[in-house]
N, C-alpha and C positions, 0 to 999 in steps of 0.2 A: 550518544543518540538521545532525542528528546521526543516525546509525544505531544499533541497539540490538543488543547481542550479550550475551546472557544479561541479567545486571543491572548491566551496564556501558555507558555511553554512550561510542560510539567516535566522535570529532570527523571531520566530512565533511572530506576531503582538499581542497587549494585547486585551483579550475578552472584556474589558472594559475599553477602554483608557480615561484617566482623570477621571473617576467616581468610583475609588477604595474605596472611603470615603463611597459610599452608600451600600458597601457588610459588611457582618459580617467578623470577622477576619478568622473564620474558612473556610470561602470559599475562600477568599483571599490566605490563606494557600495552599489551592485544585488547586486553578488556577495557583497560581505562586509559585511552591516550591522553586525556586531559589532565592525569596525573604525573604524566612524565616531563621530565626536567629537561627544557630546551638545550639542545646542543651538548647534552651529557647522557651518558649510558643509564639504564634501569639501576635503581639502588638495589642492593640485595636483600631479600626480605629473610625472614628468619629461618625459614626451609632452605633457601640458599646457603646461610652460612651452616647448617647443620649438614647437609649434602657436601658442601666444598669441604669443610670439615673431616666429613668420614670417607671421602674421596682420597684426602692428603693421608689420612691413617692406612687405606687400603694401600694406598703406592708406598709409603715406608714399610709395612708390614711384608709387602711382596719384596720389597727392595732388600729388606734384611734377610730374607731366605736366599734371593739371587746373591747377596754380599758373602753370605756362609758358604753357598755353593761355589761360588770364586774363590774363596780362601781355601777350600778343599778341593780344587781342580789343580791335578798335577802338570796339566797341559799351560796354568797361566802363571807367569812370575809374580813375585811380591809387588813390583812397581807397578806392574800392568792391573793387577787387582787393587793396589790403591788408588789408580787413576779411574778404573771402575768406579769404584765407591764414591770418588768425588763426583764424577759425571751424574751417577745415581741420586745423590744428594741434590746437586742443582736441579735436577730434571722433577724431583718431588716438590722442590720448593716453587718450581714455576706450576704446578698444578693449580695455585691459586691464580694464576694468569687465565686458566682454560676458557672462563666465560668473557672476557674483555678481547682476547685473540686467539679464537678456537683455531682457525686454519693456521695461524702463525704457529701456535704450539705443535700443531699437529706434524707441520713440515719441519720443524726444529727437532723433532724428537725422532725423525726417521734415522739422521745418522748416529744419535746418540744412541738408539737402540743397537744399531749393530756393533759401537763399541763397548756398551756397559749392560751387562745382565742385571746390574742392580736396577738401572732404569727402566725396567721391564713393565713395571706397574703403572710408572707414570705414563710411558708410552701407549698401554692400554688405554687408560682414562684419558688421555689425549685424544686418541682414535674414536673412542665412544662419544666424548664430546663433539668431535666432529661431525659423526653423524647424527645428532640431535639437532644442532644448529647451523648446520650448513647442508645446500643440496648434493643429490647422491653423486654428482659426477665427482664432486671433489673427495667425496668418501672412496668411490671405487678406485679412483688414480692412487689416493695414498694407501689403501688397505692392498691392492695390488702390488705396489712398491714394498711396503713392509714384507709380503709374503714371498715377494722375489729375493730379499735381501736376507732372508732366513739363512739359505746355505752359506751365504758370505761369513754371517756372525757365526756359523758353527766351524767354518774353515778357521775363522781368528781364535775362537776359543770352543775345542771339541768338547762334547758333553763326555764325561768320565762315567757315567753310570748307564745312560740309554744308547740303543743305537742310533745312527745317524738318520736312517729313512722315519724312524718311529719319532725322533723329536723334530723333525721337519714336519710331519703330519700332525704332530700336538700342535705345533705353532701357529701352522695353517687355519686348524679347528679353532683355536682361541683366538686369533685375530677375527675369523668369518663370525664367531659367536657373539665376539666384542661389536662388531659392526651391526649384526643384527639386531641386537639389544637396542643398540642406540635409534637406529631406524624404526623399532617399534614403539620406542618413547616418543621420536618424532611423528609418526603416523598418529599415534593417540592426540598429541596435541593440534594437529592439523585438523583431526575429524573434531577436537573440541571447538576450533576455530570456526569451522564450517558449519557446526550446529548454530553455533553463535550467530553467524551472517545469516542462517535460513532464519532464525528467531528473530532478528531484527528486521529483514525482509518480511517476514509474517507480519510483524508488527506495522510496518510503514504499510504494507497493502491494507492491512484491517484499518489503519487511518484513514487512508485514501478512499475505502469503501465506505467507511463511516461518513465523511466529509460528502461524498458524492452523493450518499444517501440523504444527507441533510440539503444539498443543494436541491436534488429532485423534490425533496418535499417542499422545499419555499418554492420552485417552480410550480408545483401543483396548486399549492396555496394561493399563489399570485394569479394562476389560470382560474381558478375557481372564484376568486374574488372578482376579478374581472368580467366572468360570465353573468356572476349574478347581479353585480352591482352595476354594470354597464347598460344595461335596460332601464333600470329603475332611475339611475341618474341623467340618461336620455331623455326621459319623461319630464322629470323635474326643467331639464335645462329649456326643453321645448314650449312647455307651458309657461314657466317664468320669464322667457324671452316674448311671448305672446302678451302677457300682461305688462311687460315693460314698454313693448312697443306700441301698445292697443290701451292706453289707460282710459280711453273712453269708450270700451266695448261695453254691449250691454249687461247688466247685472247677471243675467241668466249663462252668459259665457264667461263672466268673471269667477261666479260661484262654481261652476262647471270647472273651470281651470284649477281653482283652488284646491276642489273636491280630489282631483287627480294629483295635485302635487302633493296633498296631505295622504293620501293613499299610497302614493311611490315613496315618499318618505319613510313611511310607517312599513313599508313592503322591504325597503331597503335596511332599515333598522332590523327587522326580523331575519333578514338573510345576512346581516353581519352577524348578529347574536349566534345564527346557526353556526357559521364559520368558524368563529370565536369557541362554541360551545365544541367542536370538532376538535379544535387544537388544544381544548383543555382535556377532553375527554378520551381521545383518540379512537373514537368511534363514532361514527354517524347517526348511530342508532340510539345514542345516547343524548340526543339534543333535543329530544323532545317533539321536534317538528319534522314533519316527513319529506323526503327529497321529491322534486316535482318528476313524474313521469310522462309517457306519451300521453297519458288519460288528462293531463293537465294543460294540453296542446290549445284546447278549446279557450280556457282562461286566458292564455298568453294572447292568443289572437284579439280577444275580446278587449284586453287592455290597451292592445296597440290600436284598435280601433277608437276606442275612447279617448286616445291621444291625438286623434285627428288622422291616423293612416288609413289607406286603402289597403285593406288586407284579404285575398282569397284564399279560404283553405279548401284544400281537396284531399280530405283524406279517405282513402281507400282501403285502408285496415278496418276489418269490421268489428273486431274486439280490442281496442286499446290496451284495455287491464291484462289482457293474455300476453302481452310484450313483456319479457323479462325485464326487471327492474331496471338492471345495468343499462341493458339496449335503450329502454325508453327514457332514462336519466340523459344518455349520451344524445338521443334524437332530440329532447326538449332544448338541451345546451346549444345545440347547432342552430334550431330555429329561432333560439332568442337571441344568438348572436347576430344571425343572418337579417333578421328584424331591426336589430339594432344598427348595423351598418347600413341599410337601406334610409333607416330613418336619419342618419348623420350624414350620408353622404349622396343619398337621391332623394331628398325630400319632395313630396308632392306625387310621387310616382306609386304605381299600383303594384304591390308585392303578391307574388304567387306563392304559397306554401304547398307542397303536394307531398304526401305521405302514402306509401304503398309497399306491398309485400305482405311475407306469411313466413309462416315455419317452414324451414328448409330452403327457402330462396332467399331468405335475407330480408333486411327493412332497408328502404331508400328512402331518404329524406332530402328534398329539393326546395330551397329556397332563392326564387329569381326575380328580378326586378329589371324594367327597363332602363337606359340611360336616361338622366335627368335632363331636362328642357332648361337651357342657358347656362349660366354660369353659377356654380355652387359654391358658396364661401367655405375656404377651408376649415374644417372642424378639427380641433386638436384630437388625438387619438394615441394610443400607446403603440398600435400597430402589431399586438400580439394575439388579439382574439382568434384570428384565424389560424394563426401558429399553433395555440393552444388547442384549438378545435380539431387540426390535423392530427397532432399529438394523442387527444382524447379518443379519437376514433381508431388511431392505429393501435392504441392499448386495449381497446375493447376488441380487437381483433378484425377490424374493419378498415375503411379508407374513406379518406374525403378528397374532392377534387375543388378549385375555386378558378375563378377567374373571368375575363369578359368575352363574350361569346361574339361571334362575326357580326351580329345585328346592334352589338354595341350593350347588349344587358349583360347583366352580370349575375352569375348564377352560383350558388354553393350547393353540390353535390354530394352526399355520404351513403355509403353502404356498410350497415352492420349487420354481423351476423345474428340469425334467431334460428338457431339450432332445435 
């Protein structure tokens, strides 16, 4: 797995850097699947070689004890003892195959364990390996079969020192302990794999959350730029168009339009610097320029009137400065976007901006304009302004509605909490 930073893939750091030789090859295969050889079994690690050699020595040691017991058993003939030892030697040699064919080796050692006491150690190791590498159903069947065949083995070669019942119980306990040890090892490995998977899922979820946060931040910046710059650039477009289509206008009108263009360009640059300052500093308070609030609504309406719009402001809030800054800033952006949309899509109409409310009942902002007279040229727009306002109002804890009324007028109405 790899994490993503920007457009570049960063490889996942190894779980055990420089210590892979301490892990079994099966664990290495799970943790580092890219290192596996296609179509071939995992290569033994240094730990595998040490464990396999130890298992071989253990099988040989137990086999030598069993061979001595068989030689001293008066119930076993010399030829039977020799056959017992040959089977035990073959079983001990087969221990090296336990990683490649754990189930096959365990099945093969069942009849060998009945016929040979010398193969007892190899049979236990094969059963242990099966419990580590294969599901429990296989282990349960073969362990039960081994326990069930113990009486048959004692019938063929009775123990000369221990009673029959004691020998059966000891064999059953030994088989059960071997299986339990193997299941414990398997459970520890499965726990390790599950923790690895959980860690990878956590990293993936963290990467997704970071990506989502970046996307939301980009969307917020895009909405902010749209809200801030659309109003100014619309003023520039309107007055530049007027100068283009009326080059013979009086000097006073040309000067006034040029002044509005200059002021709008200056304000647009200031707003753009403000947003860039937010991106650089990460805090709006560090930009050096205060954010507009409800108290700046009169200035916004005055700018729109200077641009030639017919705007009526009906403010029923006695003290706009008492409105919380976040609520006032949201209300200002809603009014700004409403005036911008009216200027673009319903030029020449009279826009009514109404503000009402108070502490405890909330702040209500309404921007309404009648339907335009005649055909209105299609003005290109992003179409994200009202969507951004809706999300902005929702994040502030309020709600926003917009649409065309029955009389053809278009209305934007927002309610914002004023606690």
